[in-house]
Every structure is written in C-alpha cells, then in structure tokens.
C-alpha positions, 0 to 999 in steps of 0.5 A: 500499499503507497501514499498518493506521492508514491510512499508507503504508509508511514515512511518519511516524505522527502520534504520533511526536515531531517530531523523529523525523517525518521521512518514509521515503519522501520522495517520497511525503511531498512529493507529499502536501504539495504537494498539501495533503493529510494522511497521515490523509486517505489512504484505501484504494480502495473494495474494496481493505481489507486483512484482518486478516493483510495489515494485520498484513503492512503494519504489519510492512513499514511498521515495517521502513521505520523510520529507524535512530534512531527503531527503539527504536519496534520494542519498542512494535510488538512489545509489542502482540503482532501476529500476525508469523508468519501475516502473513509465512507467504506471505513467502519468501526467496531468496538469489541467488548472481548477478544472472542467477540473481536474474532467472531466479528471479524470472521463474520465479515470475511464469511460474508464477503467470501460468500458474496460472488465476486469478492475477495477478503483478507485479514491483515494483523500483527496479532497472531493470536487474533489470527488464529482465533478468526481461522478457527471460527472461520474452520467452524463455518466450514471455510479453510483460509491460506494464513501467509504467516504460516503455522509456528513449528511449536504448534506442529506435532513435530514442532511440539515433539522437538520442543519437549526433547529440547527442554528435556535435554535442557532441564537434564532430564528432570522429568518435567518434560515427561510430566508435560507429555503426560499431561498434554496426552489428556489435555494438550491440544493435540490430545487427539492428534499427537503421538504422545505414547511414542513421545513418552516412550523416547523420553524414557529411553533418553533417561527421563525419570519415571513417574511413581504412578501410570496416567495419561492417554491409553497410548500413554499408559502403554508406554510407561507400563514397561517402565515400571 
C-alpha cells in the first residue's frame, strides 16, 4: 500500500526536515536502505494504481501514522482540503467488548464477503492470537483460509515433540518434560492427534525419570507400563 505521492504509509516524506525523517515503519525503511532504493523509486505494480478516493484514503493512513513529534504537519494535510469524507466512507469501526467477540465479528465479515460472488477478503493483523481465533471460527463455518504467516513450529506435532526433547536436554531430564507429555496427552491442544505415546517412550529411553504412577492417555499408559 502506497500513499498518493508514491510513498508507503508511514514512510517519511522527502520534504520533511532531516530531524523529522524518522521512518514510521522501520522494517520497510531498513529494507529499502539495504536494497539501495530511494523512497521515490517505489512505484505501484502495473494495474494497481489507486483511484482518487483510494489515494486520499492512503494519504490519510500515512498521515495518521506520523510520529507524535511531527503531528503539527496534520494542519498542512487538512489545509489541502482532501475529500476525507468520501475516502473514509467504507471504513467501519467495531468496538468489541472481548477478544473473542472481536474474532467473531471479523470472521462474520470475512464469511459474508467470501459468500458474495466476485468478492475477496483478507485479514491483515500483527496479532497472531487474533488471527488464530478468526481462522478457528472460520473453520467452524466450514471455511479453510490460507494463513500467509504460516503455523508456528511449536504448534505442529513434530515441533511440539522437538520442543519437549530440547526442554528435556536443557533440564537434564528432570522429569518435567515427561510430565508435560503425560499431561498433554489428555489436556493438550493435540491430545487427539499428537503421538504422545511415542514421545513418552522416547523420553524414557533417553533417560527421563519415570513417574511413580501410571496416568495419561491410553497410549501414554501403555508406554509407561513397561518402564515400571
């Protein structure tokens, strides 16, 4: 997304004084510096140029992201008399009382858009917890979405197992990872799909201290039984 003058929202304008040219999106600014590309050289992909209303909207977002010590330049923006009303005509604000309500509202909006012929929708958020809540709600509607951020390794079955093994090594096999595996086999996120029995078996082979009582899922209890 770029502003009307070719800048991405949050990037400093060339007309800003040096003391105020502090990038509001440091990551993008650092990337451009590393590539040796000036802000003015960033162009729209052919066919994606915004119309006048979109340009005003992008400019508005760019101005809204100004650092606090440059907000006096808002007066310059307002002095240009942009058509802010039309630019913000499609903007909606939803005040959700809880995080779950927030995810529910977003999921409903996405579903209604997807169900409209010829329309697409995307959720852009740095909040991975919110993204997972929305994705889970959409799955409840029978919709599978493509999460471009991917799934954290520790939330996959192999990743969870590797995390347990690393914790076991780091803790010198003081039984804590084994207890986690036993507990997780009944109450963990992957209690139904995770191979906790194999995990427990491997931890025991690696030298983990066996528990005094046999508990956990059926697979875990089977893995613990020979060790007792």
